[in-house]
C-alpha positions in Angstrom: -42.9 33.2 23.1 -44.9 30.1 22.8 -44.6 28.6 19.3 -41.7 30.7 18.4 -39.1 28.8 16.3 -35.5 29.6 17.3 -34.1 27.6 14.4 -32.9 24.7 16.5 -34.8 22.2 14.4 -36.1 20.2 17.3 -39.8 20.9 17.1 -40.0 21.9 13.5 -41.7 18.7 12.3 -43.0 15.5 13.7 -41.5 13.5 10.8 -37.8 12.6 11.3 -37.1 13.1 7.6 -38.2 16.7 7.5 -36.3 17.6 10.7 -33.2 15.9 9.4 -33.3 17.7 6.1 -33.7 21.0 8.0 -30.7 20.3 10.2 -28.5 19.2 7.3 -29.0 22.6 5.8 -27.8 24.3 9.0 -24.5 22.3 9.4 -21.2 23.9 8.7 -18.6 22.4 6.3 -15.8 20.5 7.8 -12.4 22.1 8.1 -10.0 20.6 5.5 -7.2 18.4 6.9 -4.4 19.3 4.5 -1.8 17.4 6.5 -3.8 14.1 6.2 -4.4 14.7 2.5 -0.7 15.3 1.9 0.2 12.1 3.8 -2.3 10.1 1.7 -0.9 11.5 -1.5 2.7 10.7 -0.4 1.7 7.2 0.7 0.1 6.5 -2.7 3.1 7.9 -4.5 5.5 5.8 -2.5 3.5 2.7 -3.1 3.5 3.3 -6.9 7.3 4.0 -6.8 7.9 0.7 -4.8 5.7 -1.2 -7.3 7.7 0.2 -10.2 11.0 -0.7 -8.5 9.8 -4.3 -7.8 8.7 -4.7 -11.4 12.1 -3.4 -12.6 14.0 -5.8 -10.3 11.9 -8.8 -11.4 12.5 -7.9 -15.0 16.2 -7.7 -14.5 16.2 -11.0 -12.6 14.3 -12.7 -15.4 16.8 -11.3 -17.9 19.9 -12.2 -15.8 19.9 -16.1 -16.2 19.6 -15.8 -19.9 22.7 -13.6 -20.1 24.6 -16.0 -17.7 23.7 -19.0 -19.9 24.9 -17.3 -23.0 28.2 -16.4 -21.3 28.7 -20.0 -20.1 28.0 -21.4 -23.5 30.5 -19.0 -25.1 33.1 -20.0 -22.6 32.5 -23.7 -23.1 33.2 -23.4 -26.8 
């Protein structure tokens, strides 16, 4: 059994680069975390929605004083 490679990748090469490349081929893919992905999408969606609401509120605030001034001028005449 001396010199028999079991596929562990430990004694396949003296160079760290070759051994690392060998081990990377043997790794399994990660299990997807659908819950985390869903939370990330929901968080991004909520941030966009809040940004739109803030922009809409600022726009209405900027338009509000102009309307008030026009009403006051009309009442004064």
